[in-house]
Each structure stands twice: as C-alpha cells, then as structure tokens.
N, C-alpha and C positions, 0 to 999 in steps of 0.2 A: 826713836822708833821702837815699837814693841816687836821684838824678834819672834816672839811666840805666835803672834797673829800672822806674821809674814810666812812662817813655816807651815802654819795651818792652811793658809790660802793656797800655798804651793802644793800641799798634799791633796787638797780638794781638786785643784786643776789637773793634776796627774791622774787622779781617779776618774775624772770626767772625760779625759782625752779619748779612750776607745769608743765612747758613745758618739762623740762628735764626728769621728772618722766614718761612721756608718750613715751619717746624715748628709744630705746635699741641700744647698740653698737654692731656692727658685729666684727668679729676678727680683721678687718683692721681699726676699728675706725670710720667707716662710719655710721652715724645715719640712722636707718631704723625703719619703723613702725611695731610693733608686729602684725602678722596676727591673725585674730579672731580664737578662738578654734573651731574645727569642731563639729557639732551637730549630734549625732547618729540618723539615720532614724529608725522608728519603723519597726519591722519585717513585711514582706509582708502579712503573714497570721494572724496577730494580729487583734482580733476583737475589734471594737470601739463601746462603748455603744451608742446606738441610731443611728449608721450608717446603711444604707440599706444593707441587706445581711449578717450582722454580726450575729454570733451565740451567744446565751446567755452565760454568764460566766460559769454557771454550768448546762450543758445539762442534767445531771442525775437528777437534781431537777425539770426539766420541762417535762420529759418523763419517762415512766416506761416500761421496756422491758417485752414482753409477750411471753411465749414459743409457738412454732409452734402448731397449732391445738387447742389452749386453748382460750376460749372466754375471752375478756378483758372488756366486757360491757354487759349489759342485752340485750338479743336478738341476740348476735353474736354467730356464730356457727363455728365449725371446718370444716375439709374436708367433702365434700358432699358424701353421700353414693355411693359406687362403685368407689371412687377415693382414691388412697393412699396419705399419707402425703407428699411424695416426689413430687416436682413440675414437671409437664409435663408427669407424668406416671399415667396410669389407670389400675385397676385390670381387668382381662379379664371378659367380660360379657357373660352369656349364651344366646343363641338365645331365643326369647320370644315365648310364647303361643303355637300355633299349631305345631311349629317345634319340640316340645318335646311331645312324646306320649308313654304311657305304655299300652301294650296289654297282656291280661291273657287268656290262653286257658284252659278251665276247663277239657276237655277230655284228652289233652296231659299233663296236670299238669305242664305247663311251662309259663314263662313270656318272653316278648320281649320288649326291650326299644329301641326306635328309636329317632334320633335327626337330623333334617335337611334332613329327608328322608333316613338316613343311620342307619342300625342296629348297635348299640354300645354294647349291652349286652343282653344275654339270660341266663336263668337258671331255675332250678326246683322250684316248689311251692307246698304247701299243702293247699287246699281250704276246704270249709265246707263239713263235712261228711253228710250222709243221715239223714234227719230230721233237719239239720242246713245248708242247701245248700247256697253257695255263689250266690247272685243274678246276673244273666247275664244282660248286658245292657251297655249303654254309660253313663259315669259319668265324673266328674271333681274332681281334688284334692280340698278338702275343707279346710284342715288344716294339720299341721305337729306338732309332739310332740316327742322330743328326748327320754325322760324318761316317759313312760306311763304305768299305771297298769289298768287292767280291772275293771270296776265297776260292772260287772255282773258274772264273772266266776273266779274260784280259780284254782291255780296250783296244782301240785302233793303234795306240802307241806301244802296245805290248806290255803295258803295266796293268796291274789288277784294276778291273773296271770300277769306276766311281759310282756309288749309289746314294746320292744325297737324300736326306729326309726319308730314310728307309723305314717302312712300317711292315713288320713281319706278321704274316697271317697263317703260314704253315711251313714247317721245316725250313728248306732253303728258298722259299718263295716270299718275295717282298713286293711292296708297292713303293715306288721311288721316282725321283726325277730322272728323266732320260730323254733320248732322241725319239721323236715321233715322225716316222716317215709316212704315216697315213695308212699303214697296214700292220698286221702282226709281225714283229721282227725281233722279239726278245728271246731269251733262253728260258722263258717261263714266268718271269716277273711281269708286273704291270707297270709300265712306264707312264709318267705324267709330265705335263708341262711344269716348268719351275714354279710358277705362281700357284698352280693347283696343288703341287706337291707340298708347298709351304703351308697352304691353307689346311689341307687334310692332316698334316703333321701336327698343327697347332690345335686341331679340334678333336681328333680321335684319341681314345684312351685304351689301355689294355683292357680286354673284355668286351669291347664294342663289337657288334656283329658286322661281318663282311660277307656279302652274298654275291657269288659269281655264277652267272647264268649264260646259256648259249644264245 
C-alpha cells in the first residue's frame, strides 16, 4: 500500500468535511441548501417601549379610575345643579320669577297659584284672626323651611307651634301647613291643608311674588 496516497486522501477528506456539514441530502440524494428558519413577527397590537403611540406596560399603574360624579382632584365638581348624572339628560326646570305667582284672598279665605298665566291650584286657607290680622300687600318669597317651629307661639300641647313647609313672605309671617277651621284663626300666618302646603313649597322659589288682598 502506498502510504503517501492514503495520507493525501485523508487530508482531502478532512478539508471537505466542513462543506458537507452545511449541505443536506434530499430523498433523491441531490444536495440542497437548508432554508433559514422563519422568524415569528410580533403581534400587530403589541406595544413597544418607547415607540410612538404605544401604551404603557401597566396602564393601571399610570391611571386611577374615578366614579361618575365624584371629584378626583381639588376643585373638581360633579354634575351641575339642575342636571342628572346621566349624560344628555336634564331635570325639568320650572319657569323663573314672575311666571310663578301666589295670590291669597282674605275675604274668600282662599289661595290661587298661577304659573305661566295658568291657574294650577286653588284651595282654602285660614289667615289671621281679629287682633292678629294677616297684612295685605305685595310681597315676595324670602325663604323656605321644611321643618319649622314658631319662636313666638305655642301649640295646644304647650310646646312651640309646628309650622311644616313654611314659606316666609314678611318678617314673622309665614305660609305653612296648619289647622283650617273654616274661618280666620291664626296669629297672622296663612295656614294651608297639608297637600296644598307641600305643593306650594315644592313650586315657589325665593323672589316669587305673593299678593295678599282683602
């Protein structure tokens, strides 16, 4: 055996080995180059740190949810008065000022409430008895108090007289719920039935006119 030829063949085989490792055989023995492995593309909605328009990794850490109508900072306020919390909806507003008017006739012992020029309610009253007459004149509503007691007069039980749904129109004179005997019997206030007192209390506003005639 020619050892020179054997060593030459071995050297050629070793030199060719890195090339054969880069080749793959197809089923038919034809050498082909292995295709590169596909690289998966990132999801279309995946945020990339620092990229324009990308959201922070943890949005809960950067924003705090605030319930509707609750202030989330000093000076913030909820729905404005007269509006409900539901968007696009408003509570019905009553016509303003002169369109609401209360008239009280001392001789007839009746009241008339008009709104927008239309009579919406009438009913009996009991005004001041002799010596405590209800003063006639043109007045305006000064204030309203749902639960009021008299600071000057006592009821039949000796306790300060109760004056529910009180509407003040002058100094110590009020329109309120009280007993109606069918004739003037108060100390100057205008007494109403409970249902009428609640109705007028809900409708009248400070500044609305009150006309008291003989």
